[in-house]
Each structure stands twice: as C-alpha cells, then as structure tokens.
N, CA, C and O atoms as a GROMACS GRO file, in nm:
protein
  412
    1MET      N    1   7.879  -8.738  15.761
    1MET     CA    2   7.841  -8.825  15.906
    1MET      C    3   7.791  -8.917  15.887
    1MET      O    4   7.760  -8.946  15.771
    2SER      N    5   7.756  -9.019  16.022
    2SER     CA    6   7.712  -9.167  16.042
    2SER      C    7   7.580  -9.183  15.976
    2SER      O    8   7.502  -9.092  15.948
    3SER      N    9   7.562  -9.335  15.951
    3SER     CA   10   7.496  -9.379  15.891
    3SER      C   11   7.322  -9.434  15.957
    3SER      O   12   7.297  -9.554  15.974
    4PRO      N   13   7.246  -9.351  15.979
    4PRO     CA   14   7.112  -9.461  15.986
    4PRO      C   15   7.179  -9.496  16.153
    4PRO      O   16   7.205  -9.428  16.252
    5LYS      N   17   7.184  -9.592  16.129
    5LYS     CA   18   7.227  -9.717  16.204
    5LYS      C   19   7.336  -9.751  16.283
    5LYS      O   20   7.376  -9.857  16.331
    6ILE      N   21   7.370  -9.652  16.284
    6ILE     CA   22   7.524  -9.636  16.436
    6ILE      C   23   7.447  -9.480  16.491
    6ILE      O   24   7.483  -9.431  16.598
    7GLU      N   25   7.371  -9.430  16.429
    7GLU     CA   26   7.322  -9.280  16.477
    7GLU      C   27   7.192  -9.372  16.587
    7GLU      O   28   7.185  -9.346  16.707
    8ARG      N   29   7.124  -9.451  16.538
    8ARG     CA   30   7.078  -9.548  16.618
    8ARG      C   31   7.096  -9.590  16.719
    8ARG      O   32   7.059  -9.541  16.826
    9GLU      N   33   7.210  -9.779  16.689
    9GLU     CA   34   7.352  -9.785  16.864
    9GLU      C   35   7.344  -9.729  16.895
    9GLU      O   36   7.289  -9.742  17.004
   10LYS      N   37   7.393  -9.554  16.848
   10LYS     CA   38   7.466  -9.460  16.938
   10LYS      C   39   7.342  -9.423  17.028
   10LYS      O   40   7.358  -9.355  17.128
   11ARG      N   41   7.280  -9.446  17.010
   11ARG     CA   42   7.190  -9.293  17.084
   11ARG      C   43   7.156  -9.480  17.212
   11ARG      O   44   7.203  -9.482  17.326
   12THR      N   45   7.071  -9.608  17.152
   12THR     CA   46   7.039  -9.724  17.250
   12THR      C   47   7.154  -9.718  17.322
   12THR      O   48   7.106  -9.682  17.429
   13ALA      N   49   7.322  -9.731  17.349
   13ALA     CA   50   7.419  -9.734  17.408
   13ALA      C   51   7.442  -9.625  17.453
   13ALA      O   52   7.526  -9.630  17.543
   14GLU      N   53   7.393  -9.498  17.425
   14GLU     CA   54   7.412  -9.406  17.612
   14GLU      C   55   7.305  -9.424  17.708
   14GLU      O   56   7.317  -9.414  17.830
   15LEU      N   57   7.151  -9.463  17.615
   15LEU     CA   58   7.014  -9.477  17.736
   15LEU      C   59   7.067  -9.621  17.789
   15LEU      O   60   7.005  -9.637  17.894
   16MET      N   61   7.137  -9.715  17.770
   16MET     CA   62   7.260  -9.801  17.865
   16MET      C   63   7.328  -9.814  17.971
   16MET      O   64   7.341  -9.870  18.080
   17ILE      N   65   7.396  -9.676  17.832
   17ILE     CA   66   7.478  -9.716  17.938
   17ILE      C   67   7.455  -9.562  18.130
   17ILE      O   68   7.487  -9.554  18.249
   18ARG      N   69   7.363  -9.469  17.995
   18ARG     CA   70   7.307  -9.423  18.128
   18ARG      C   71   7.182  -9.465  18.215
   18ARG      O   72   7.152  -9.375  18.292
   19LEU      N   73   7.122  -9.548  18.223
   19LEU     CA   74   7.044  -9.652  18.290
   19LEU      C   75   7.092  -9.737  18.358
   19LEU      O   76   7.029  -9.812  18.432
   20TYR      N   77   7.249  -9.737  18.337
   20TYR     CA   78   7.325  -9.870  18.461
   20TYR      C   79   7.357  -9.743  18.550
   20TYR      O   80   7.301  -9.751  18.659
   21CYS      N   81   7.441  -9.613  18.530
   21CYS     CA   82   7.555  -9.599  18.573
   21CYS      C   83   7.389  -9.473  18.676
   21CYS      O   84   7.439  -9.369  18.719
   22ARG      N   85   7.255  -9.481  18.701
   22ARG     CA   86   7.170  -9.413  18.721
   22ARG      C   87   7.126  -9.477  18.792
   22ARG      O   88   7.055  -9.418  18.874
   23LYS      N   89   7.142  -9.669  18.811
   23LYS     CA   90   7.059  -9.721  18.901
   23LYS      C   91   7.109  -9.780  18.974
   23LYS      O   92   7.078  -9.795  19.092
   24LYS      N   93   7.231  -9.843  18.893
   24LYS     CA   94   7.325  -9.952  18.946
   24LYS      C   95   7.440  -9.890  19.002
   24LYS      O   96   7.494  -9.890  19.113
   25GLU      N   97   7.447  -9.871  18.961
   25GLU     CA   98   7.548  -9.739  19.012
   25GLU      C   99   7.577  -9.659  19.137
   25GLU      O  100   7.674  -9.634  19.209
   26LYS      N  101   7.427  -9.627  19.129
   26LYS     CA  102   7.326  -9.452  19.200
   26LYS      C  103   7.353  -9.349  19.178
   26LYS      O  104   7.299  -9.250  19.226
   27ASN      N  105   7.449  -9.350  19.095
   27ASN     CA  106   7.396  -9.166  19.054
   27ASN      C  107   7.370  -9.068  18.978
   27ASN      O  108   7.313  -9.088  18.871
   28GLN      N  109   7.400  -8.968  19.012
   28GLN     CA  110   7.317  -8.865  18.957
   28GLN      C  111   7.322  -8.800  18.796
   28GLN      O  112   7.253  -8.763  18.702
   29GLU      N  113   7.439  -8.815  18.837
   29GLU     CA  114   7.497  -8.742  18.647
   29GLU      C  115   7.589  -8.894  18.590
   29GLU      O  116   7.571  -9.013  18.567
   30LEU      N  117   7.660  -8.822  18.589
   30LEU     CA  118   7.702  -8.963  18.446
   30LEU      C  119   7.882  -8.986  18.512
   30LEU      O  120   7.983  -8.915  18.513
   31CYS      N  121   7.865  -9.052  18.535
   31CYS     CA  122   8.046  -9.103  18.630
   31CYS      C  123   8.137  -9.087  18.527
   31CYS      O  124   8.097  -9.075  18.412
   32ASP      N  125   8.308  -9.086  18.566
   32ASP     CA  126   8.384  -9.054  18.469
   32ASP      C  127   8.372  -9.201  18.416
   32ASP      O  128   8.312  -9.210  18.308
   33SER      N  129   8.418  -9.316  18.472
   33SER     CA  130   8.411  -9.383  18.395
   33SER      C  131   8.293  -9.478  18.300
   33SER      O  132   8.307  -9.567  18.216
   34CYS      N  133   8.149  -9.394  18.370
   34CYS     CA  134   8.054  -9.421  18.249
   34CYS      C  135   8.035  -9.350  18.081
   34CYS      O  136   7.984  -9.387  17.975
   35LYS      N  137   8.109  -9.229  18.130
   35LYS     CA  138   8.162  -9.099  18.036
   35LYS      C  139   8.249  -9.217  17.969
   35LYS      O  140   8.223  -9.315  17.898
   36ALA      N  141   8.342  -9.170  18.016
   36ALA     CA  142   8.466  -9.303  17.932
   36ALA      C  143   8.397  -9.394  17.862
   36ALA      O  144   8.402  -9.395  17.739
   37LEU      N  145   8.294  -9.519  17.966
   37LEU     CA  146   8.225  -9.553  17.842
   37LEU      C  147   8.176  -9.548  17.761
   37LEU      O  148   8.226  -9.629  17.682
   38MET      N  149   8.107  -9.505  17.725
   38MET     CA  150   8.012  -9.412  17.598
   38MET      C  151   8.114  -9.307  17.514
   38MET      O  152   8.053  -9.283  17.410
   39GLU      N  153   8.202  -9.257  17.512
   39GLU     CA  154   8.285  -9.112  17.426
   39GLU      C  155   8.326  -9.337  17.379
   39GLU      O  156   8.296  -9.392  17.273
   40TYR      N  157   8.371  -9.380  17.456
   40TYR     CA  158   8.491  -9.519  17.420
   40TYR      C  159   8.377  -9.619  17.250
   40TYR      O  160   8.396  -9.678  17.144
   41ALA      N  161   8.283  -9.579  17.330
   41ALA     CA  162   8.120  -9.705  17.244
   41ALA      C  163   8.072  -9.653  17.139
   41ALA      O  164   8.015  -9.726  17.057
   42PHE      N  165   8.088  -9.456  17.109
   42PHE     CA  166   8.061  -9.359  16.988
   42PHE      C  167   8.152  -9.388  16.947
   42PHE      O  168   8.115  -9.481  16.874
   43ALA      N  169   8.304  -9.376  16.929
   43ALA     CA  170   8.370  -9.365  16.893
   43ALA      C  171   8.431  -9.477  16.865
   43ALA      O  172   8.541  -9.457  16.815
   44ARG      N  173   8.392  -9.626  16.881
   44ARG     CA  174   8.399  -9.725  16.837
   44ARG      C  175   8.334  -9.757  16.665
   44ARG      O  176   8.369  -9.783  16.550
   45LEU      N  177   8.164  -9.721  16.791
   45LEU     CA  178   8.046  -9.683  16.663
   45LEU      C  179   8.110  -9.646  16.506
   45LEU      O  180   8.114  -9.720  16.407
   46ASP      N  181   8.171  -9.470  16.523
   46ASP     CA  182   8.186  -9.403  16.381
   46ASP      C  183   8.339  -9.446  16.324
   46ASP      O  184   8.398  -9.393  16.230
   47ARG      N  185   8.410  -9.613  16.452
   47ARG     CA  186   8.494  -9.602  16.267
   47ARG      C  187   8.479  -9.809  16.276
   47ARG      O  188   8.564  -9.895  16.298
   48CYS      N  189   8.341  -9.815  16.249
   48CYS     CA  190   8.322  -9.908  16.170
   48CYS      C  191   8.299  -9.948  16.064
   48CYS      O  192   8.230  -9.875  15.993
   49PRO      N  193   8.359 -10.121  15.987
   49PRO     CA  194   8.398 -10.058  15.855
   49PRO      C  195   8.288 -10.079  15.808
   49PRO      O  196   8.280 -10.035  15.694
   50PHE      N  197   8.150 -10.154  15.863
   50PHE     CA  198   8.027 -10.183  15.815
   50PHE      C  199   7.923 -10.073  15.788
   50PHE      O  200   7.842 -10.053  15.697
   51GLY      N  201   7.961  -9.992  15.929
   51GLY     CA  202   7.905  -9.918  15.842
   51GLY      C  203   7.707  -9.926  15.836
   51GLY      O  204   7.664 -10.015  15.909
   52GLU      N  205   7.636  -9.874  15.788
   52GLU     CA  206   7.503  -9.930  15.802
   52GLU      C  207   7.448 -10.087  15.723
   52GLU      O  208   7.344 -10.148  15.697
   53ASN      N  209   7.554 -10.096  15.712
   53ASN     CA  210   7.583 -10.335  15.710
   53ASN      C  211   7.622 -10.412  15.853
   53ASN      O  212   7.636 -10.526  15.898
   54LYS      N  213   7.629 -10.269  15.892
   54LYS     CA  214   7.636 -10.346  16.095
   54LYS      C  215   7.576 -10.483  16.151
   54LYS      O  216   7.469 -10.519  16.104
   55THR      N  217   7.627 -10.549  16.232
   55THR     CA  218   7.506 -10.617  16.257
   55THR      C  219   7.566 -10.609  16.427
   55THR      O  220   7.679 -10.567  16.451
   56ALA      N  221   7.458 -10.664  16.553
   56ALA     CA  222   7.530 -10.655  16.648
   56ALA      C  223   7.678 -10.625  16.718
   56ALA      O  224   7.783 -10.665  16.666
   57CYS      N  225   7.676 -10.582  16.789
   57CYS     CA  226   7.837 -10.651  16.782
   57CYS      C  227   7.904 -10.812  16.842
   57CYS      O  228   7.993 -10.884  16.796
   58LYS      N  229   7.809 -10.824  16.970
   58LYS     CA  230   7.786 -11.023  16.983
   58LYS      C  231   7.812 -11.076  16.853
   58LYS      O  232   7.875 -11.181  16.842
   59GLN      N  233   7.760 -11.000  16.733
   59GLN     CA  234   7.787 -11.120  16.655
   59GLN      C  235   7.829 -11.058  16.532
   59GLN      O  236   7.776 -11.063  16.421
   60CYS      N  237   7.930 -10.999  16.571
   60CYS     CA  238   8.046 -10.907  16.460
   60CYS      C  239   8.165 -11.034  16.466
   60CYS      O  240   8.174 -11.108  16.565
   61THR      N  241   8.236 -11.045  16.370
   61THR     CA  242   8.337 -11.103  16.340
   61THR      C  243   8.498 -11.034  16.400
   61THR      O  244   8.604 -11.087  16.432
   62VAL      N  245   8.446 -10.883  16.394
   62VAL     CA  246   8.583 -10.804  16.435
   62VAL      C  247   8.509 -10.742  16.560
   62VAL      O  248   8.398 -10.699  16.590
   63HIS      N  249   8.646 -10.764  16.622
   63HIS     CA  250   8.609 -10.721  16.723
   63HIS      C  251   8.695 -10.643  16.794
   63HIS      O  252   8.804 -10.672  16.842
   64CYS      N  253   8.593 -10.470  16.798
   64CYS     CA  254   8.714 -10.408  16.857
   64CYS      C  255   8.712 -10.381  16.947
   64CYS      O  256   8.806 -10.307  16.975
   65TYR      N  257   8.659 -10.398  17.011
   65TYR     CA  258   8.622 -10.336  17.202
   65TYR      C  259   8.793 -10.348  17.254
   65TYR      O  260   8.858 -10.419  17.177
   66LYS      N  261   8.846 -10.311  17.331
   66LYS     CA  262   9.032 -10.332  17.400
   66LYS      C  263   8.859 -10.456  17.527
   66LYS      O  264   8.739 -10.428  17.534
   67PRO      N  265   8.925 -10.559  17.586
   67PRO     CA  266   8.884 -10.622  17.603
   67PRO      C  267   8.840 -10.567  17.752
   67PRO      O  268   8.734 -10.599  17.804
   68GLN      N  269   8.937 -10.481  17.811
   68GLN     CA  270   8.840 -10.433  17.928
   68GLN      C  271   8.717 -10.362  17.928
   68GLN      O  272   8.609 -10.390  17.978
   69MET      N  273   8.764 -10.236  17.844
   69MET     CA  274   8.629 -10.183  17.760
   69MET      C  275   8.489 -10.239  17.739
   69MET      O  276   8.385 -10.175  17.756
   70ARG      N  277   8.502 -10.438  17.678
   70ARG     CA  278   8.417 -10.459  17.582
   70ARG      C  279   8.342 -10.610  17.739
   70ARG      O  280   8.271 -10.709  17.725
   71GLU      N  281   8.385 -10.570  17.821
   71GLU     CA  282   8.340 -10.621  17.939
   71GLU      C  283   8.307 -10.581  18.020
   71GLU      O  284   8.253 -10.662  18.096
   72LYS      N  285   8.311 -10.412  18.074
   72LYS     CA  286   8.234 -10.349  18.082
   72LYS      C  287   8.089 -10.268  18.038
   72LYS      O  288   7.997 -10.210  18.095
   73MET      N  289   8.130 -10.304  17.901
   73MET     CA  290   7.984 -10.289  17.824
   73MET      C  291   7.910 -10.439  17.843
   73MET      O  292   7.791 -10.434  17.876
   74LYS      N  293   7.968 -10.561  17.827
   74LYS     CA  294   7.881 -10.654  17.832
   74LYS      C  295   7.806 -10.614  18.035
   74LYS      O  296   7.693 -10.644  18.074
   75GLN      N  297   7.900 -10.556  18.105
   75GLN     CA  298   7.789 -10.521  18.216
   75GLN      C  299   7.648 -10.473  18.238
   75GLN      O  300   7.536 -10.488  18.289
   76VAL      N  301   7.784 -10.363  18.119
   76VAL     CA  302   7.598 -10.278  18.128
   76VAL      C  303   7.487 -10.325  18.053
   76VAL      O  304   7.377 -10.304  18.104
   77MET      N  305   7.490 -10.392  17.927
   77MET     CA  306   7.384 -10.448  17.884
   77MET      C  307   7.312 -10.557  17.969
   77MET      O  308   7.192 -10.585  17.970
   78ARG      N  309   7.442 -10.627  18.060
   78ARG     CA  310   7.352 -10.749  18.115
   78ARG      C  311   7.215 -10.720  18.224
   78ARG      O  312   7.103 -10.769  18.237
   79TYR      N  313   7.324 -10.571  18.316
   79TYR     CA  314   7.195 -10.524  18.397
   79TYR      C  315   7.081 -10.416  18.301
   79TYR      O  316   6.959 -10.422  18.318
   80ALA      N  317   7.161 -10.300  18.179
   80ALA     CA  318   7.049 -10.221  18.102
   80ALA      C  319   7.024 -10.279  18.028
   80ALA      O  320   6.970 -10.200  17.951
   81GLY      N  321   7.021 -10.409  17.966
   81GLY     CA  322   6.911 -10.436  17.856
   81GLY      C  323   6.726 -10.468  17.889
   81GLY      O  324   6.628 -10.406  17.849
   82PRO      N  325   6.738 -10.613  17.996
   82PRO     CA  326   6.640 -10.591  18.009
   82PRO      C  327   6.514 -10.529  18.020
   82PRO      O  328   6.401 -10.532  17.970
   83ARG      N  329   6.608 -10.451  18.139
   83ARG     CA  330   6.576 -10.235  18.211
   83ARG      C  331   6.521 -10.205  18.125
   83ARG      O  332   6.406 -10.205  18.168
   84MET      N  333   6.514 -10.171  18.006
   84MET     CA  334   6.505 -10.043  17.843
   84MET      C  335   6.396 -10.120  17.843
   84MET      O  336   6.304 -10.052  17.798
   85LEU      N  337   6.370 -10.198  17.863
   85LEU     CA  338   6.239 -10.252  17.819
   85LEU      C  339   6.110 -10.119  17.896
   85LEU      O  340   6.008 -10.078  17.840
   86LEU      N  341   6.169 -10.075  18.056
   86LEU     CA  342   6.078 -10.019  18.170
   86LEU      C  343   6.064  -9.912  18.148
   86LEU      O  344   5.950  -9.864  18.143
   87TYR      N  345   6.158  -9.851  18.130
   87TYR     CA  346   6.255  -9.668  18.078
   87TYR      C  347   6.242  -9.647  17.889
   87TYR      O  348   6.219  -9.545  17.824
   88SER      N  349   6.268  -9.798  17.843
   88SER     CA  350   6.276  -9.661  17.704
   88SER      C  351   6.267  -9.858  17.631
   88SER      O  352   6.343  -9.954  17.622
   89PRO      N  353   6.102  -9.820  17.589
   89PRO     CA  354   6.043  -9.991  17.534
   89PRO      C  355   6.071 -10.030  17.393
   89PRO      O  356   6.092 -10.142  17.347
   90GLY      N  357   6.063  -9.858  17.306
   90GLY     CA  358   6.096  -9.866  17.185
   90GLY      C  359   6.214  -9.881  17.174
   90GLY      O  360   6.225  -9.950  17.072
   91ALA      N  361   6.323  -9.860  17.218
   91ALA     CA  362   6.516  -9.804  17.128
   91ALA      C  363   6.459  -9.967  17.203
   91ALA      O  364   6.572 -10.016  17.198
   92ALA      N  365   6.398 -10.048  17.247
   92ALA     CA  366   6.509 -10.177  17.362
   92ALA      C  367   6.347 -10.275  17.296
   92ALA      O  368   6.291 -10.346  17.379
   93LEU      N  369   6.314 -10.272  17.216
   93LEU     CA  370   6.265 -10.349  17.156
   93LEU      C  371   6.252 -10.354  17.004
   93LEU      O  372   6.241 -10.466  16.954
   94ARG      N  373   6.251 -10.213  16.897
   94ARG     CA  374   6.362 -10.226  16.806
   94ARG      C  375   6.559 -10.242  16.807
   94ARG      O  376   6.618 -10.196  16.709
   95HIS      N  377   6.629 -10.295  16.903
   95HIS     CA  378   6.808 -10.331  16.943
   95HIS      C  379   6.760 -10.473  16.912
   95HIS      O  380   6.833 -10.538  16.837
   96MET      N  381   6.601 -10.555  16.979
   96MET     CA  382   6.572 -10.686  17.031
   96MET      C  383   6.637 -10.731  16.920
   96MET      O  384   6.738 -10.799  16.902
   97ILE      N  385   6.503 -10.641  16.799
   97ILE     CA  386   6.482 -10.720  16.659
   97ILE      C  387   6.597 -10.704  16.586
   97ILE      O  388   6.621 -10.801  16.515
   98GLU      N  389   6.734 -10.545  16.575
   98GLU     CA  390   6.824 -10.539  16.496
   98GLU      C  391   6.817 -10.697  16.526
   98GLU      O  392   6.740 -10.787  16.493
   99SER      N  393   6.931 -10.686  16.603
   99SER     CA  394   7.023 -10.847  16.673
   99SER      C  395   6.937 -10.893  16.635
   99SER      O  396   6.987 -10.919  16.525
  100LEU      N  397   6.827 -10.936  16.626
  100LEU     CA  398   6.821 -11.066  16.658
  100LEU      C  399   6.819 -11.071  16.467
  100LEU      O  400   6.857 -11.188  16.461
  101PHE      N  401   6.810 -11.047  16.381
  101PHE     CA  402   6.742 -11.072  16.251
  101PHE      C  403   6.902 -10.976  16.216
  101PHE      O  404   6.933 -10.958  16.098
  102SER      N  405   6.969 -10.934  16.302
  102SER     CA  406   7.126 -10.904  16.168
  102SER      C  407   7.201 -11.036  16.157
  102SER      O  408   7.192 -11.130  16.236
  103LYS      N  409   7.299 -11.028  16.014
  103LYS     CA  410   7.361 -11.106  15.980
  103LYS      C  411   7.473 -11.014  15.988
  103LYS      O  412   7.586 -11.051  15.958
   0.00000   0.00000   0.00000
C-alpha cells in the first residue's frame, strides 16, 4: 500500500485531470488521453523512490515522467491548478502549501 502522502497526491492529480478533461476539453466522461495520463501519473507515484518524503514533482531532482507526459501534465496543472480553488478548495490549498514547504 502507498503512503498517505502518495495517496493524497493521487487524489489531487485525479481531481486536476478530471477538471481539465471536463472543463477545458469539454468531455462528459474522462477521455482516453486523460485516462492514460492519470494511469501514468498513478504508476509514477506508486514507484516514487521518496515515498512519504516526496517533494513536489516540479522540485524533484529525479524527473520520472517521459517528456511528452510531463508536458501534458504541465498543461493540465496550468489549467486546473487555479480552478481547483473553486471546485476543490481544500485539496487546492493543501497542494499549494505542500508544494511551498516541501524540500
């Protein structure tokens, strides 16, 4: 079983990907591309060598995403990040705080 921090990261990634797919891409259901991104993100998080001591991915010294997937996740986060304050304020604030204070 993953650490609580990894599980929280998975929930946040899922919220962001679903929000992006629904609002930006105008899909009622999660599209194949977004499903693939979510599965990929979950797999990367499950294999994170830092576990509970994980930093924010953008601050990590080990970039485990393939360049194409990393770029797609950046697009998702740029779009969904600010909107998370409206749709899931608790998760958004927790993610922002953890990103600011993770080293």
